[in-house]
N, C-alpha and C positions, 0 to 999 in steps of 0.2 A: 220479613215480607211473604204473603202467601204466595204460591207458586204452582198449585192444583187447581185445575177448573174442569168443569164440562167440556167448555168450547173457549179456544184461543181464537181472537180475529187478529190477523196481521195487517194495520192498516188504519188510519183513523177519517177516512174521507166519507163520501156518502155511502158507500157500497158496504164499508166496514161498520160504518154506525147502524145502517139499515140490518147487517146480519147480526150485529151484537143485539139490538133490538128485539129481534124475531127470536133468536136463542133464548133471550132472557124473558119473552113473552110465553114461551114455550116451556116454560119451567127450567131451564139451564141456568147453571152459573157460569157467567161469562166475563173475558177479559179482555179489551183492547190493547194492544202494545202497538204504538206508533212512533216513529223514528224522528218525528219532528216535536218542535215544542209547543205546538198546537194541534188542532184536530181540523180538519176540514178537507185537506187534499185539492185536488181539481175542480171537485163538485163545490168547494166554498169560494171560489174565486170566479165561477161561472155567472151567467146573466139567470139562469134557473129556470128555461125552458123544458117542458116534458110534454112528449108526445105520446097520446094514449088516445084510445077508442070505446064509445059506449061509457063515457064517463056521466057521473050525474051534472056535471057543467054545461055538458052537448044536451042531456035531455030538457034541463033547464031553460036553454036557448032553443029548444025546438029541433035539434040537428038528430037527424036519425044516420046512424054508423052500424057498421058490421064490422068484423075480425077481417075476414076476407078482402074487404076492399083496404083495409090498411096494409094487409100484406101487400098485395098488388102494389099500394102506391109506395110503400118503403123501398119497393126495389128499382123505385124510377130514380133515385137520388143519385146513386153512382152511375157512371159510366157503365154500360152493358158487359163490357169485357171484365171490369172489375167486379160488377155484382153477381156476375156468373159463379164465383168462388165463395160466395154466402153459405153458411149452413142455413137451408132453407127450413128446415124441421124447426132449428133452434130459435130461429128470429120469431117464426109462427108462434110457437110456445111462448115464447117472451111477451110478445104483442096481445097474446090471448090473455095475462096476467096484468099487464100494464093498467088498464082503470081500475082495477082493484087496489092498485097500488096508491093512486092518487087518492082514493079514498081513505086510505089507510093515514096517509099522510094530512087530509082534512080534520080526521079524528084526532090527530097530535095537536091540531091548532094552525096548521100550514094554510093560508090562504093562497087564492090563485085568482088571476086575472086571465079571463078567455072564456071559451076556447078562440084562439085566431087561426085565421087562414095562413097556409102555406103550400103554394103549389110546390109540386104536383099533387100533395094531397087534395083528394076531391073535396072533402066537408072540413071543416075549421077543427085541428087536433092538438093545436099548441098550448098549452097551459103554461102561465109564466107565475110562478111562485113570487109572493111579493114580501118585502122589496126585490129580493132577487135570490141565488142560490144560497146566501148563507141563511136562510129561513131553514131548510132542509136540515141544516148542522145544527141550529139552535134547537128545533124540535125533537129529533131525534137524541141529541146529547141530555135534555132535561129528562125525555122520557127513559133512557137507558139509567140514569142514575136514580129516577123514583123507582126502577126497577131492580136497584143494588146491584147494577152491573159495574164492573171495576175499567177505570182508563186509566193508562200508563203510558206517558209521554218522554219523550228523549230514550226509546227504548229500542234502537234498530234490531230486527233480527236478521243473524247471520246466519242460522242454519236450521233445517228441519230434522227432527230427531224421528226415528224410525225404530221398531221393536217387531221382529218377525215379519215385516213387509208391510208394517203398518204404521203411518204417521200418529204420533202420539205425545208430541210436543216442540218446543222450537227451543232452540237457545238464542237469548237474545244479549245485548251488551247493555248494562246500566252503569252510567258514571265510570265507564271503561273496564268494568269487570263483567265476566260471564256468567250468566244467569241462566238455568235451565227452569223452562217452565213446562210443566206436562198438561196432556188434555185429554180427560176421559172420552168423551164422545168425536171430537174432531177439532182439525185445524184450519180455519177459511182464511185464503190468501185475499186480500182485498187491497193489495198494492197500486194500484194504477196503472200505467202505462210507462212507456221507456222513452220519449224524446229528448230526452237530457243524459241517455248513457249513449257517448258518441261510440263503444265498444258493439255495443248491439247494432244500432245504425247501422253501422261499417259493414259488420259480418253480413246483415239479413239485406240492407238496401244498397249500399256502395259506400266507400271510402269517401267518394266525393261529397256526399250529405253529413258527414260525420261532424262540422263545423257548426251543424245548424241545430239548435237545440228548441226546446217545447215551453210555453209559457208557464208552468209551474216546475221551478228549477229542481225540483227534489223527487221529479218522475222520471226515476233511473231505471226501471224495470227489475227491481228488487226480487219482487215474486217470481218472475219469470224465471229469473236465474235460481232461485231456491228450489222451485219445482221441477227443473232440468234437472237439477242434481240428484233428484230422486227418481228418475226417470219418464218426468210428464212429457208429453207430446206437445210440441209449440206449432200453430198453423198461423197461416198467413202474415209471417213477420214482415215481411216486405210490405206489406200496405200502410200506405199512411195518410192520413187527411193533411194535406199540405207537401211541401213547404209551399208558403204564403207568405206577403208582407202586411207585416201588422206595426203599426205604431209602440214605441215603448209604452209601457201602462204608467198611470200618473202616481206620481208618491203622495199627492193630496187628495183625502179622502172626500168623496162627492156624497150628494144628497142621497144615493141610494144605498152608500154603506152607512149613512148616519140613522136611517130609518130604522124603527124597529123590526125586527125577524121574528119575533114571538110577543105573546101577551096580548091584553086587551086592546091596544093602540094600534097592534099588527091585525087583530081580528076586525076591528072598524074600518081600517084601511080598506080591507078586503068586501067587506058589506058595503062600503061608498063608491068603490072603483067602478061598477056599471053606473054611476051618477058623474064622476067625473068628466066634464069636457073632452073630446079627443085631442083637442089641441094641448092640454094638460098634460094627459098620458104621453103624445108625442115627446113632450119636451123632456121629461123623465126618462124616457126610452133613450132618447136621443144623447142622453148622458151616458149610458151605457153604451151606445153605439159608437161612439168616439173614442171609448176607452177598450172596447173589445172586438169590435167587428174590423176586417180588414179593409183597404181602399179597393175598390172595384177594378179589375184588368184594365177596363174601359178606358180609363182614364188615361192609361199610358198607352193604350192604342189609340188612342185620339192626338197624341203629341207630347204628353208630359215628358220629361228626362228623369233619371235616375243620376244624383252626383253623389260622391263622398265627402268626407270630412275635408278633402283638400279642394275640393270643387269642381273635380274632375269625373267625367263618364267612364263606365266601367263594364258596360254590358249592351246588347241589345234588349231594349226595356219590354219588348213584346214578345219574348221567347220564354217560355216557361218549360222547366225549372231552372233553367241555365242560369237566368238572372237572379234567382234565389242562391244558388250554387255562388254565383260571382259577389252576391252582397255579403255573405258570410266570410270573403274573404277579404273583405276591405278593412281599412284601421277600425277597430273596435266593431266590427261585424255590423256598423251602422250605414245609413244612406238617408239620401232626402229628394222628394219629390218636389221638381219645378214645375211651376204654372207660371203661364203668362196671362195678360189681361183678357185675350180670347177665353182660354180655357177657364179661368176664372166664372166669366160671364156663362159659359156653356154650363158648369157643374153648380149652380146657382140654382136652379129648378128642376121640375121632372119635364122629363124623363132622365135625366143625367145628375146622378148623385153620387158622392165620394164614397160612401157605406151604407148598407142597410141590413135591417132584418125585415125579409120579405113579408110585407103585405101589412107590415105595422106602423114602422118610421124609415125616414130616409133622411141621413145626414148630408149636409151641401158645405160648399166652402165656408160660408159664413157659421155654420154651425161649430165648425171646425175651431174658425179663429175666436168665435165667442167662449167655448167650452173647454178647449186644449189650447190655452196661449203659450203652454208650454212645449207643445209640438207644432204649433203653425203661427206663421208671421207674414205681415203683408208690408208693403212699402211701395214706393214708387220708383224705383230703380232695382236692377239685379244686385249691383253694388250694396244697395243698402241693408235687403234683405239677407244678402250675405253676412253682411256686419253682424248681423243680429244673431247668426249662428257661431260666429267665430271661425266664418270660412272665409278662406282668403277672397276678396272681392276682384280682384284683377283676374285671378284663376278660374272665378265663375264667369267673369264675363266673355273671359278667352274660349270657355266652353261653348258656352251661348253662341258667340261668333261662329265657332267651329261648326257646330251643329247648324246653322243658318245657311253656312254655305253647302252643306250635305243638302237640306231640304231646299234650296234653291236649285239644284243640280250642278252646283260650280264643281264638288268634289265628291268623291265616294265617301260613305260611314265606315270608319274603322272597323264597325262592329257588325257590320253587314245586314244594318237594321232593314226590315222590309216594311210595306205597306204604305200608305198614304202619310206624308208628313208634310208639315207646314212650319215658316219660320216661327221663333218665339221671339215676341215683340210687345210693344205698348208701354204703357206708362203706369202700369200695375202688376204687381208681382207676388206669388204666396209660395213660401217655402213649407213644406209638411215633413216633420221629421224632428228628431231621429226615429228612424224605423227600422226593424230589422227582419230577417227571414225566420221563421218559426214554422215548426209542425205543431199544427193545432192539437190533434192526438194521432196516436198509433193504432193501428186495428188486430195487430197480432197479439193472441193471446194463447194461454194454454187450451188444450181441447177438453171439452167437458161433457157429460150427458144432462139430463133433463131433470136430474136431481142433484145439479152442480158439483157431482164427483170430477175430481181430475182423472183424466184419462192418460193411459201409459203409452207406447209406441205401438203395441198390439191393440189397442182401444179398449183395454180393461181399466175398470176403476181404481185408482189406487187408495187402499182402504185409509180413511180417518184423514182424507184430504180434499177440500173443497174450494172453488176459487169462484169469484162475483167481480162485477164490474169490468173495468178495462184489462184487469191481468185475466179475467176469466171470459173472454168475448167467445171463444169456443168457434171461431171461423166464422163469427157474424161480420156483415158489413152494415155499419150503421151512420150513415152520411146524411142523414136529414137533421134538421135543428131538434134538440130535444129527444132524439133516440138515446145519445149516449146516458145522458141523466136517468132517462126513463130506465135503461138496461141496468146502470148501477143500483139504483133504488128497488126496482123489483126483483134482480136477481138476490140483494142483500134480503130482503123481506123474505123470499122463498127459501133461502139456504138453513133458515132457522127451524122452518118445518120440516125441510127434508132432513135435517141431522136428529130432530126428535121423533120422525119417522123413518129411520134409516133402511129398515128392512122393506119397506113398503116400494110399489111402482112409482115412476113420477107423477108429480101433482098432476092432475087432471086439469084440462082449458076447455073453455067452450067459445 
């Protein structure tokens, strides 16, 4: 087996594939080492939103945009206290290159729908890949293979190899055997984030969060640990998007997973999208909403209760993040949302929705019942919805009666729930779940400069080591829809250029 390359990329998700393609486009012999049996990473299971400014699609839609306004708007998504920890220079650098990345992807055959509005962005900037983020993975993989890049799956990297202070290879395991891969020009970490590393979460965020995982089960912070072993500085490791309640993913492939991600049909879909009635577009997007988006907190604030598989309440449903910590401590870490007739009717029309992709589509109770029967059931009594989820009917009835005594002022709430509450009653009930507490993403990463070099504790580059995507956030707070994927693919695209011109200054942006 060949083990000597110009560049070795650790991780085959969106950022890793972009990095490998970029390196190959710049004339380098490159290999991706992916620990899983397939490519994709967290990017491969995402909706595919990409936030960018001054794009071709914006110009075609008559939208005038500027880098400065995007920089200002990107700072509004997170709480000001959290955004104050952002690496402003790096985020501005990234956003300055985001539009170029969209064009790069389009030149590879990726089609986009949009741009779509997403407040507080002052103009539409959210570009959605057709049919979803798997389009990025398909296009990049095909491009890499055409450039004679190498992809080796089932190959976890367990160590960075250094020679005289320079990273020049990795030690990986193939079928249980240690194999040394050498890199003549650089090693790129593209290993994603760490929501499923109980060790990292406990260390930086607190042990009370260690039972809460992420959507991508194999996102375990491997690159963070590898980088730290060679002296890299880690920043913002306690920052996470979430935890939040999300329904468990469907095991059944939906339409958006079946639709082609590349080729003539995907291009035709891209050209036809502006002609498709908005109602049809919303139906497709709703299928993604009920799979990936979280239920709004408002539904709990309005009176829905959380119960476990035994039919009992276990927390104040309105208190974040205590409720997510409590969910993770329940049997199998699951819970259900119980809605009565009043709440079903309330969350059946605007402005009260169960979940949303802002300004694009809204999913109501009926959408969940139609599109996700695996996590949404309806019946005319508490006992009947309980039976349909194998929850003890008597226990759920007792829980509702106990809650109603609290709601009518007869008793106090054992969980000290605050706010306005109303009794749960009526002849129609809906149970949504199973749901779990998840971290959507983690924000912490290795410190990097604008050439994607990994920096040590003194702020000096570690020769031969680069980082992109969620492992290489460099202190950025990227909390708007489409910013994480945009950073993953943009940083991957740029790192190949940076390695090819490793003696140059940072790439300019405008």
